[in-house]
MDTraj code that builds the backbone (N, CA, C; nanometers):
import mdtraj as md
import numpy as np

residues = "UNK UNK UNK UNK UNK UNK UNK UNK UNK UNK UNK UNK UNK UNK UNK UNK UNK UNK UNK UNK UNK UNK UNK UNK UNK UNK UNK UNK UNK UNK UNK UNK UNK UNK UNK UNK UNK UNK UNK UNK UNK UNK UNK UNK UNK UNK UNK UNK UNK UNK UNK UNK UNK UNK UNK UNK UNK UNK UNK UNK UNK UNK UNK UNK UNK UNK UNK UNK UNK UNK UNK UNK UNK UNK UNK UNK UNK UNK UNK UNK UNK UNK UNK UNK UNK UNK UNK UNK UNK UNK UNK UNK UNK UNK UNK UNK UNK UNK UNK UNK UNK UNK UNK UNK UNK UNK UNK UNK UNK UNK UNK UNK UNK UNK UNK UNK UNK UNK UNK UNK UNK UNK UNK UNK UNK UNK UNK UNK UNK UNK UNK UNK UNK UNK UNK UNK UNK UNK UNK UNK UNK UNK UNK UNK UNK UNK UNK UNK UNK UNK UNK UNK UNK UNK UNK UNK UNK UNK UNK UNK UNK UNK UNK UNK UNK UNK UNK UNK UNK UNK UNK UNK UNK".split()
xyz = np.array([
    [-0.0897, 0.3118, -1.1784],
    [-0.0338, 0.3049, -1.3264],
    [0.0790, 0.2554, -1.3004],
    [0.2244, 0.2733, -1.1821],
    [0.3394, 0.2292, -1.1457],
    [0.3500, 0.0798, -1.1633],
    [0.2598, -0.0558, -1.0749],
    [0.1743, -0.1255, -1.0852],
    [0.1860, -0.2319, -1.1961],
    [0.1216, -0.1262, -1.2667],
    [0.0841, -0.1577, -1.4110],
    [0.1504, -0.2095, -1.4895],
    [0.2978, -0.1858, -1.5436],
    [0.3530, -0.0993, -1.5919],
    [0.4459, -0.2419, -1.5898],
    [0.4922, -0.3010, -1.6797],
    [0.5744, -0.4138, -1.6858],
    [0.7572, -0.4009, -1.7599],
    [0.8379, -0.4822, -1.6721],
    [0.9673, -0.4102, -1.7711],
    [0.9991, -0.3463, -1.8776],
    [0.9152, -0.4671, -1.9907],
    [0.9361, -0.4049, -2.0951],
    [0.9150, -0.3233, -2.1193],
    [0.7840, -0.3027, -2.0741],
    [0.7347, -0.1736, -2.1193],
    [0.7423, -0.0727, -2.0764],
    [0.8495, -0.0597, -1.9486],
    [0.8639, 0.0815, -1.8730],
    [1.0187, 0.0536, -1.9946],
    [1.1013, -0.0109, -2.0443],
    [1.1846, 0.0096, -2.1043],
    [1.1715, 0.1139, -2.2060],
    [1.0638, 0.0249, -2.3273],
    [1.0422, 0.1242, -2.4139],
    [1.0051, 0.2710, -2.3765],
    [0.8964, 0.2868, -2.3382],
    [0.8151, 0.4113, -2.2817],
    [0.9068, 0.4986, -2.2017],
    [1.0388, 0.4581, -2.1214],
    [1.1066, 0.6135, -2.0445],
    [1.2436, 0.5864, -2.1059],
    [1.2878, 0.4711, -2.2503],
    [1.4250, 0.4855, -2.3056],
    [1.5428, 0.4187, -2.2145],
    [1.5130, 0.3420, -2.1304],
    [1.6134, 0.3042, -2.0130],
    [1.6116, 0.1396, -2.1047],
    [1.6865, 0.1081, -2.1142],
    [1.7164, -0.0778, -2.1698],
    [1.6722, -0.1521, -2.0703],
    [1.6436, -0.3024, -2.1066],
    [1.6045, -0.3297, -1.9951],
    [1.7560, -0.4053, -1.9157],
    [1.7984, -0.3729, -1.9428],
    [1.9556, -0.4724, -1.8956],
    [1.9743, -0.3757, -1.7647],
    [1.9318, -0.2126, -1.8448],
    [1.9629, -0.1541, -1.7464],
    [1.8919, -0.1319, -1.5908],
    [1.7184, -0.1700, -1.6044],
    [1.6747, -0.1801, -1.5614],
    [1.6544, -0.2873, -1.4448],
    [1.6864, -0.4277, -1.4783],
    [1.7059, -0.5219, -1.4322],
    [1.9200, -0.5403, -1.3136],
    [2.0139, -0.4216, -1.3595],
    [2.0781, -0.3868, -1.3032],
    [2.0785, -0.2839, -1.1756],
    [1.9411, -0.2086, -1.2129],
    [1.9051, -0.1148, -1.0865],
    [1.8451, -0.1761, -1.0266],
    [1.6874, -0.2422, -1.0580],
    [1.7059, -0.3213, -0.9533],
    [1.7298, -0.4248, -0.9126],
    [1.8108, -0.4748, -0.9273],
    [1.9298, -0.5878, -0.8366],
    [1.9891, -0.5002, -0.7175],
    [1.9818, -0.3565, -0.7813],
    [2.1116, -0.2931, -0.6782],
    [2.2472, -0.3058, -0.6885],
    [2.2194, -0.3311, -0.8753],
    [2.3677, -0.2994, -0.9062],
    [2.4770, -0.2135, -0.9146],
    [2.3657, -0.0953, -0.9982],
    [2.3767, 0.0091, -1.0679],
    [2.3483, 0.0842, -0.9465],
    [2.3490, 0.2146, -0.8876],
    [2.2727, 0.3113, -0.8965],
    [2.3040, 0.4315, -0.9736],
    [2.1290, 0.4374, -1.0276],
    [2.0609, 0.5504, -1.1394],
    [2.0574, 0.6760, -1.1457],
    [2.1319, 0.7404, -1.2328],
    [2.1754, 0.8769, -1.2373],
    [2.0084, 0.9515, -1.1874],
    [2.0771, 1.0772, -1.1906],
    [1.9200, 1.1759, -1.1367],
    [1.8284, 1.1911, -1.2960],
    [1.9267, 1.1865, -1.3776],
    [1.8510, 1.1323, -1.5475],
    [1.7514, 1.0207, -1.6006],
    [1.7908, 0.9424, -1.4950],
    [1.7749, 0.8093, -1.5758],
    [1.6277, 0.7450, -1.4712],
    [1.6662, 0.8306, -1.3991],
    [1.5343, 0.9015, -1.2224],
    [1.3939, 0.8938, -1.3375],
    [1.4628, 1.0412, -1.3572],
    [1.3637, 1.0681, -1.4274],
    [1.2923, 1.0489, -1.5413],
    [1.3263, 0.9400, -1.6801],
    [1.2848, 0.9260, -1.7414],
    [1.1823, 0.8205, -1.6963],
    [1.2538, 0.7636, -1.6025],
    [1.1604, 0.6276, -1.5138],
    [1.0575, 0.6956, -1.5164],
    [1.0482, 0.7690, -1.4196],
    [0.8990, 0.8741, -1.3997],
    [0.8484, 0.8938, -1.4478],
    [0.9027, 0.9584, -1.5693],
    [0.8226, 1.0082, -1.6579],
    [0.7793, 0.8209, -1.7427],
    [0.8560, 0.7117, -1.7485],
    [0.7854, 0.5989, -1.8313],
    [0.6652, 0.5710, -1.7046],
    [0.6681, 0.5776, -1.6363],
    [0.5690, 0.5455, -1.5146],
    [0.4479, 0.6166, -1.4583],
    [0.4845, 0.8207, -1.5165],
    [0.3678, 0.8303, -1.4937],
    [0.3556, 0.8915, -1.3289],
    [0.4522, 0.8783, -1.2468],
    [0.5107, 0.9966, -1.1469],
    [0.5799, 1.1091, -1.1267],
    [0.5680, 1.1607, -0.9928],
    [0.6706, 1.2494, -0.9841],
    [0.8588, 1.1434, -0.9255],
    [0.8909, 1.1980, -0.9595],
    [1.0308, 1.1653, -0.9609],
    [1.0213, 1.1689, -0.7925],
    [0.9723, 1.2547, -0.7222],
    [0.9626, 1.2239, -0.5831],
    [0.9367, 1.0518, -0.5194],
    [0.8354, 1.0381, -0.5533],
    [0.8134, 0.8996, -0.5898],
    [0.9815, 0.8034, -0.5290],
    [1.0412, 0.8432, -0.5669],
    [1.1368, 0.7240, -0.5729],
    [1.2014, 0.6844, -0.4016],
    [1.2048, 0.8852, -0.4027],
    [1.2438, 0.8978, -0.2551],
    [1.1922, 0.8667, -0.1475],
    [1.0679, 0.8573, -0.1282],
    [0.9214, 0.8541, -0.0065],
    [0.9826, 0.7226, 0.0907],
    [0.9793, 0.7701, 0.1661],
    [1.0129, 0.6051, 0.2409],
    [0.8436, 0.5483, 0.3121],
    [0.8070, 0.4899, 0.2039],
    [0.6241, 0.4393, 0.1906],
    [0.6762, 0.3348, 0.3326],
    [0.7422, 0.3001, 0.3946],
    [0.7414, 0.1483, 0.5252],
    [0.6994, 0.2431, 0.5953],
    [0.7620, 0.3424, 0.6076],
    [0.7148, 0.4422, 0.7496],
    [0.5835, 0.4950, 0.7496],
    [0.5446, 0.5609, 0.6750],
    [0.3871, 0.6041, 0.6416],
    [0.2992, 0.5066, 0.6437],
    [0.2809, 0.4693, 0.8190],
    [0.1287, 0.3754, 0.7938],
    [0.0882, 0.4249, 0.8397],
    [0.0078, 0.5807, 0.8695],
    [-0.0745, 0.6280, 0.9127],
    [-0.2420, 0.5312, 0.7923],
    [-0.3456, 0.5458, 0.8641],
    [-0.4582, 0.5159, 0.8424],
    [-0.5924, 0.5577, 0.9096],
    [-0.6594, 0.6196, 0.8747],
    [-0.7278, 0.5894, 0.9472],
    [-0.8646, 0.6531, 0.9067],
    [-0.9748, 0.5371, 0.9391],
    [-1.1051, 0.5367, 0.9345],
    [-1.2423, 0.5613, 1.0244],
    [-1.3301, 0.6729, 1.0252],
    [-1.4263, 0.6878, 1.1216],
    [-1.5684, 0.6654, 1.0805],
    [-1.5841, 0.5608, 1.1012],
    [-1.7262, 0.5417, 1.0596],
    [-1.8588, 0.6524, 1.0763],
    [-1.9434, 0.6656, 1.0132],
    [-2.0663, 0.8075, 0.9709],
    [-2.1011, 0.7432, 1.1702],
    [-2.1085, 0.9444, 1.2124],
    [-2.1239, 0.9714, 1.3468],
    [-2.0813, 0.9671, 1.4451],
    [-1.9051, 0.8951, 1.4160],
    [-1.8017, 0.8111, 1.4983],
    [-1.6787, 0.9201, 1.5490],
    [-1.7052, 1.0455, 1.4653],
    [-1.5553, 1.1918, 1.5248],
    [-1.6093, 1.1775, 1.6433],
    [-1.5247, 1.2079, 1.6543],
    [-1.4919, 1.3000, 1.8389],
    [-1.5068, 1.4428, 1.7555],
    [-1.6300, 1.4697, 1.8739],
    [-1.6662, 1.6000, 1.9150],
    [-1.5736, 1.7137, 1.9818],
    [-1.5351, 1.8441, 1.9103],
    [-1.5164, 1.9222, 2.0015],
    [-1.5669, 1.9947, 2.0221],
    [-1.5008, 2.0557, 2.2486],
    [-1.5808, 2.0906, 2.2395],
    [-1.5622, 2.2613, 2.2298],
    [-1.6401, 2.3331, 2.1774],
    [-1.6439, 2.5229, 2.1450],
    [-1.7002, 2.5390, 2.2806],
    [-1.5976, 2.7330, 2.2873],
    [-1.6454, 2.7689, 2.3781],
    [-1.7272, 2.9819, 2.3959],
    [-1.7688, 2.9725, 2.3875],
    [-1.7679, 3.1641, 2.3486],
    [-1.8464, 3.1670, 2.2058],
    [-1.8236, 3.2572, 2.1721],
    [-1.9353, 3.2939, 2.0112],
    [-1.9464, 3.1596, 1.9670],
    [-1.8273, 3.0742, 1.9507],
    [-1.9208, 2.9610, 1.8188],
    [-1.8861, 2.8910, 1.8932],
    [-1.9653, 2.8397, 2.0180],
    [-1.9924, 2.7220, 2.1274],
    [-2.1639, 2.6940, 2.0313],
    [-2.1857, 2.7325, 1.9253],
    [-2.2679, 2.6794, 1.8807],
    [-2.2671, 2.6363, 1.6989],
    [-2.1756, 2.5934, 1.7150],
    [-2.1170, 2.5311, 1.6292],
    [-2.0087, 2.3958, 1.6166],
    [-2.1071, 2.2461, 1.5666],
    [-2.0143, 2.1690, 1.6721],
    [-1.9236, 2.1283, 1.5727],
    [-1.8203, 2.1227, 1.6603],
    [-1.7411, 2.0608, 1.5938],
    [-1.6783, 1.8957, 1.5554],
    [-1.6913, 1.8381, 1.4588],
    [-1.6741, 1.6905, 1.4940],
    [-1.5780, 1.6012, 1.3846],
    [-1.4839, 1.5932, 1.4909],
    [-1.3635, 1.5741, 1.4370],
    [-1.3380, 1.4007, 1.3258],
    [-1.3313, 1.4288, 1.2017],
    [-1.3233, 1.3487, 1.1005],
    [-1.2500, 1.2575, 1.0737],
    [-1.1117, 1.2760, 1.1830],
    [-0.9764, 1.1730, 1.0810],
    [-0.8447, 1.2789, 1.1205],
    [-0.7370, 1.1226, 1.1559],
    [-0.6216, 1.2566, 1.1729],
    [-0.5051, 1.1478, 1.1569],
    [-0.4086, 1.2084, 1.1405],
    [-0.2597, 1.1437, 1.1049],
    [-0.1146, 1.1205, 1.1993],
    [-0.0716, 1.0405, 1.2650],
    [0.0407, 1.0799, 1.3236],
    [0.1659, 1.1426, 1.2867],
    [0.1663, 1.1145, 1.1527],
    [0.2799, 1.0845, 1.0585],
    [0.3035, 1.1956, 0.9770],
    [0.4069, 1.2352, 0.9210],
    [0.4730, 1.3412, 0.8135],
    [0.4910, 1.4837, 0.8406],
    [0.4981, 1.5947, 0.7865],
    [0.5323, 1.6973, 0.8764],
    [0.4062, 1.8020, 0.8170],
    [0.2725, 1.7480, 0.7275],
    [0.2036, 1.7584, 0.7367],
    [0.0347, 1.7567, 0.8008],
    [-0.0513, 1.8681, 0.8520],
    [-0.1488, 1.8156, 0.9642],
    [-0.2374, 1.8149, 0.9264],
    [-0.2645, 1.7727, 0.9255],
    [-0.4576, 1.7077, 0.8244],
    [-0.6095, 1.7485, 0.9498],
    [-0.6092, 1.8492, 0.9627],
    [-0.7594, 1.8643, 1.0667],
    [-0.9341, 1.8832, 0.9917],
    [-1.0011, 1.7776, 0.9693],
    [-1.0976, 1.7820, 0.9286],
    [-1.1705, 1.6996, 1.0287],
    [-1.2618, 1.8765, 0.9803],
    [-1.3794, 1.8329, 1.0682],
    [-1.5562, 1.8112, 0.9575],
    [-1.5970, 1.7705, 1.0051],
    [-1.7863, 1.8390, 0.9435],
    [-1.8375, 1.9353, 1.0715],
    [-1.8644, 2.0374, 0.9883],
    [-1.8617, 2.0916, 1.0547],
    [-2.0405, 2.1171, 1.0589],
    [-2.1495, 2.1668, 1.1720],
    [-2.3100, 2.1675, 1.1848],
    [-2.2915, 2.2953, 1.2928],
    [-2.3785, 2.3938, 1.1876],
    [-2.4240, 2.5349, 1.2969],
    [-2.6177, 2.5125, 1.3485],
    [-2.5549, 2.5010, 1.4583],
    [-2.6522, 2.4502, 1.5688],
    [-2.7691, 2.5832, 1.5598],
    [-2.9123, 2.5080, 1.6002],
    [-2.9736, 2.6245, 1.5771],
    [-2.9671, 2.7532, 1.6344],
    [-2.9387, 2.8033, 1.7637],
    [-2.8876, 2.9487, 1.8352],
    [-2.7190, 2.9782, 1.7808],
    [-2.6707, 2.8871, 1.6906],
    [-2.5562, 3.0191, 1.6013],
    [-2.5467, 3.1122, 1.5762],
    [-2.4598, 3.1900, 1.5146],
    [-2.4339, 3.3119, 1.5565],
    [-2.3789, 3.2904, 1.4230],
    [-2.3891, 3.3890, 1.3285],
    [-2.2615, 3.4025, 1.2387],
    [-2.1213, 3.4197, 1.3141],
    [-2.0289, 3.4089, 1.2970],
    [-1.9058, 3.4871, 1.3493],
    [-1.7382, 3.5124, 1.1969],
    [-1.7207, 3.5717, 1.2072],
    [-1.6118, 3.6126, 1.1257],
    [-1.4952, 3.6576, 1.1580],
    [-1.4330, 3.6046, 1.2336],
    [-1.3077, 3.5916, 1.2797],
    [-1.2441, 3.4772, 1.3464],
    [-1.2491, 3.4178, 1.2378],
    [-1.1864, 3.3173, 1.2717],
    [-0.9706, 3.3769, 1.2248],
    [-0.9265, 3.3059, 1.2966],
    [-0.7802, 3.3325, 1.1661],
    [-0.6900, 3.2198, 1.2263],
    [-0.5857, 3.1319, 1.1912],
    [-0.5664, 3.0638, 1.2619],
    [-0.4393, 2.9994, 1.1069],
    [-0.3173, 3.0060, 1.1578],
    [-0.2129, 2.9343, 1.0287],
    [-0.2725, 2.8351, 0.9514],
    [-0.2437, 2.8432, 0.8484],
    [-0.1841, 2.7043, 0.6759],
    [-0.3399, 2.7195, 0.6288],
    [-0.3670, 2.6509, 0.5640],
    [-0.4701, 2.6376, 0.4423],
    [-0.5934, 2.5478, 0.4724],
    [-0.7313, 2.6357, 0.4418],
    [-0.8616, 2.6150, 0.5280],
    [-0.9622, 2.5309, 0.3356],
    [-0.9607, 2.4488, 0.3714],
    [-1.0726, 2.3834, 0.2206],
    [-1.2314, 2.4000, 0.3120],
    [-1.3372, 2.4465, 0.2150],
    [-1.4552, 2.4179, 0.3488],
    [-1.5018, 2.3948, 0.2288],
    [-1.6489, 2.3027, 0.1704],
    [-1.7252, 2.2071, 0.1076],
    [-1.9057, 2.2283, 0.1635],
    [-1.9580, 2.3377, 0.1822],
    [-2.0387, 2.2828, 0.2205],
    [-2.1765, 2.1931, 0.1917],
    [-2.2378, 2.1580, 0.2527],
    [-2.3552, 2.0157, 0.2345],
    [-2.5402, 2.0839, 0.2135],
    [-2.5129, 2.1410, 0.3239],
    [-2.6067, 2.2412, 0.3206],
    [-2.6409, 2.3651, 0.3941],
    [-2.7649, 2.4386, 0.3513],
    [-2.8261, 2.5619, 0.3979],
    [-2.7588, 2.6522, 0.2874],
    [-2.7303, 2.7823, 0.3249],
    [-2.7466, 2.8879, 0.2264],
    [-2.6478, 3.0485, 0.3697],
    [-2.4933, 3.1085, 0.3064],
    [-2.4520, 3.1588, 0.4309],
    [-2.3994, 3.2766, 0.3236],
    [-2.3519, 3.3981, 0.3885],
    [-2.2507, 3.4811, 0.3007],
    [-2.1583, 3.4088, 0.4055],
    [-2.0463, 3.3820, 0.3218],
    [-1.8738, 3.3531, 0.4007],
    [-1.7969, 3.5017, 0.3978],
    [-1.7279, 3.5042, 0.5018],
    [-1.6887, 3.6589, 0.5080],
    [-1.4910, 3.5753, 0.4998],
    [-1.4255, 3.6678, 0.3940],
    [-1.2724, 3.6359, 0.4008],
    [-1.1792, 3.7857, 0.3156],
    [-1.1548, 3.7785, 0.4708],
    [-1.0819, 3.9255, 0.4256],
    [-1.1828, 4.0649, 0.4160],
    [-1.1200, 4.1006, 0.2959],
    [-1.2588, 4.1933, 0.2111],
    [-1.3390, 4.1626, 0.1772],
    [-1.3366, 4.0552, 0.1322],
    [-1.4339, 4.0076, -0.0234],
    [-1.5600, 3.8583, 0.1038],
    [-1.6574, 3.8804, 0.0082],
    [-1.7549, 3.7842, 0.0386],
    [-1.8478, 3.7299, -0.0113],
    [-1.8386, 3.6107, -0.0045],
    [-1.9186, 3.4826, -0.0493],
    [-2.0403, 3.4439, -0.0744],
    [-2.1411, 3.4736, -0.1390],
    [-2.2176, 3.4112, -0.1030],
    [-2.2395, 3.1818, -0.1329],
    [-2.2440, 3.1427, -0.0963],
    [-2.2643, 3.0099, -0.0646],
    [-2.3292, 2.8715, -0.0920],
    [-2.3403, 2.8412, -0.1267],
    [-2.4486, 2.6962, -0.0678],
    [-2.3871, 2.6285, -0.0852],
    [-2.5137, 2.4299, -0.0715],
    [-2.4635, 2.3444, -0.0706],
    [-2.3915, 2.3017, -0.1932],
    [-2.2733, 2.1601, -0.2267],
    [-2.1990, 2.2248, -0.3246],
    [-2.1162, 2.2978, -0.3145],
    [-2.1231, 2.4825, -0.2696],
    [-2.0434, 2.5078, -0.2857],
    [-1.9225, 2.5531, -0.2888],
    [-1.7779, 2.5466, -0.2925],
    [-1.6602, 2.5081, -0.2295],
    [-1.5946, 2.6653, -0.2219],
    [-1.5165, 2.6291, -0.1161],
    [-1.3682, 2.7856, -0.0783],
    [-1.2253, 2.7157, -0.0522],
    [-1.1807, 2.6953, -0.1315],
    [-1.0486, 2.7602, -0.0496],
    [-0.9225, 2.8498, -0.0348],
    [-0.9066, 2.8800, 0.0578],
    [-0.7733, 3.0059, 0.0815],
    [-0.6736, 2.9650, 0.2479],
    [-0.6464, 3.1277, 0.2359],
    [-0.5041, 3.0972, 0.3593],
    [-0.6167, 3.1405, 0.4118],
    [-0.5892, 3.1144, 0.5782],
    [-0.6647, 3.0588, 0.6911],
    [-0.5784, 3.1414, 0.7742],
    [-0.5041, 3.2475, 0.7311],
    [-0.3853, 3.4115, 0.8048],
    [-0.4730, 3.4653, 0.8590],
    [-0.6235, 3.4890, 0.7080],
    [-0.6976, 3.6477, 0.6976],
    [-0.8026, 3.6076, 0.7984],
    [-0.9092, 3.6467, 0.8630],
    [-1.0032, 3.7386, 0.8814],
    [-1.0945, 3.6600, 0.8323],
    [-1.1647, 3.5152, 0.8212],
    [-1.2731, 3.5068, 0.7994],
    [-1.4011, 3.4119, 0.8680],
    [-1.5112, 3.3839, 0.7738],
    [-1.6214, 3.2937, 0.8717],
    [-1.7609, 3.3314, 0.8327],
    [-1.8264, 3.2579, 0.8714],
    [-2.0005, 3.3379, 0.8149],
    [-2.0158, 3.4704, 0.8474],
    [-2.0376, 3.5058, 0.8047],
    [-2.1050, 3.6700, 0.7919],
    [-2.2881, 3.6712, 0.8156],
    [-2.3376, 3.6052, 0.7504],
    [-2.4293, 3.6119, 0.7945],
    [-2.4989, 3.4237, 0.7597],
    [-2.6155, 3.4173, 0.8189],
    [-2.7019, 3.2656, 0.7707],
    [-2.8553, 3.2961, 0.7209],
    [-2.8589, 3.2626, 0.5567],
    [-2.9353, 3.2917, 0.4559],
    [-3.1213, 3.1968, 0.5299],
    [-2.9939, 3.0580, 0.4846],
    [-3.0879, 2.9652, 0.5041],
    [-3.0057, 2.8267, 0.5428],
    [-3.1375, 2.7902, 0.6735],
    [-3.0364, 2.6745, 0.7624],
    [-3.0865, 2.5490, 0.6926],
    [-3.0582, 2.4298, 0.7685],
    [-2.9516, 2.4280, 0.8213],
    [-2.7877, 2.4279, 0.7926],
    [-2.7467, 2.4819, 0.8557],
    [-2.6136, 2.4644, 0.7629],
    [-2.4628, 2.3353, 0.8397],
    [-2.3814, 2.3155, 0.7555],
    [-2.3192, 2.1998, 0.7583],
    [-2.2122, 2.1951, 0.6586],
    [-2.0932, 2.2149, 0.7055],
    [-2.0004, 2.2392, 0.6530],
    [-1.8435, 2.1115, 0.6308],
    [-1.7839, 2.0878, 0.5356],
    [-1.7008, 1.9731, 0.5489],
    [-1.5725, 2.1453, 0.5579],
    [-1.4990, 2.1542, 0.6295],
    [-1.3812, 2.2328, 0.7109],
    [-1.2232, 2.1268, 0.7087],
    [-1.1240, 2.1693, 0.5759],
    [-1.0136, 2.0893, 0.6457],
    [-0.9233, 2.2067, 0.5937],
    [-0.7932, 2.2362, 0.7297],
    [-0.7021, 2.2684, 0.7573],
    [-0.6275, 2.2046, 0.7330],
    [-0.4958, 2.2359, 0.6208],
    [-0.3292, 2.2277, 0.6272],
    [-0.2874, 2.2756, 0.6978],
    [-0.1989, 2.2582, 0.8139],
    [-0.0678, 2.3239, 0.7958],
    [0.0424, 2.2667, 0.8461],
    [0.1596, 2.3121, 0.8303],
    [0.2892, 2.2009, 0.8537],
    [0.2602, 2.1442, 0.9934],
    [0.3505, 2.0715, 1.0180],
    [0.3993, 2.0638, 1.1517],
    [0.5738, 2.1301, 1.1876],
    [0.6272, 2.1378, 1.2912],
    [0.7114, 2.2004, 1.2674],
    [0.8077, 2.1545, 1.3442],
])
top = md.Topology()
chain = top.add_chain()
for i, resn in enumerate(residues, 1):
    res = top.add_residue(resn, chain, resSeq=i)
    for name in ("N", "CA", "C"):
        top.add_atom(name, md.element.get_by_symbol(name[0]), res)
traj = md.Trajectory(xyz[None], top)
């Protein structure tokens, strides 16, 4: 939206004069917080957009179909195939997107527990998914979002094959 607005349109929608916009753009004046808020409203963006260091945020990851990094799992989840679908190296948010496929010998496993938030989107199969003391019946097209600090995982497999997108979000220390 911001790139599509002319200076005149922004002056009109934000209530900041065109001459003031020109002085701000040329670095002749520093806008007040109130002016920044009005400009953000006129641009339909959060005020924080003005403070982000976009020049340093250059991470971009493209993983072609079937080319993710397969992560070896041992123990009870050895038949859960995890394919890492991307990564970012900068910023304070750590994001782990995986394509998870349960192999034919996979057993239910309900004791996953780790920091962060987890988002699951089921692509195939039907399972009972345990989260703490609750169970949800999920199938292809269903999603779950939860705090991963509680015990969680697949309690029962009703119909296979089972595959889902798993994205874990944690803050870097």
